[in-house]
C-alpha positions, 0 to 999 in steps of 0.5 A: 876232495883235497880235504879227504885226501889230506885226512887220509894221509894224516891217518896213514902210517908211515912205513920205513924200510931199512936195508941191512948193510950186510945183505944189500947189493949196491946198484952198480953190481945189480947191473953186473948181475943182470949182464951175467944173467943175460950172458947165461941165457945167451950161452944156453940159447947157443948150446940149444942151437948147436944141439938141434943142428947136431941132431939134424946132422946125425939124422941125415948121416944115420939115414944115409947109413941105413940106405947103404946097409939096405943096399949092401944086404941086397947086393949080398943076396944077389951074390949068394943067389948067383953063387948058388946058381953057379954051383954044380949041385943046382946048375943046369949048364947055362949061366944063372940057371937052376935045374928044378929036378936037382933042386927038388932032390936037394930040398929035403937033404940035411947035409947042406943045412949050415953050408950057405949063409941064408935062413931060407931060400925061395925059388921062382920059376921064370918062363922064357916069354917073361925074359923078352 
């Protein structure tokens, strides 16, 4: 077997690689380039980490803002309803009470169309038994 290997080695061509001194990089600078590349990847990882943390933080803040906006809309609707119930055009003399006859008369009037900051109004009749 050694003979075959030696015969193969004799018949093989030698290929020599010559480096061009203008384009060759010394081994010491290759280590420096590797360290720079590692640092670039670490900086990229840190930036991605902070971006994900920032997105998580903004999601929490926007959810809180959305809840506060819904709460303010609900409070505004309640304030408008209380204001409408206390107006003499609808009031029946008691607190938070609307006279149904006055409401029916006002239903088709166009005089008050842009007077209140609402698009539509729905009135539900509540009986005295349901209050207790």
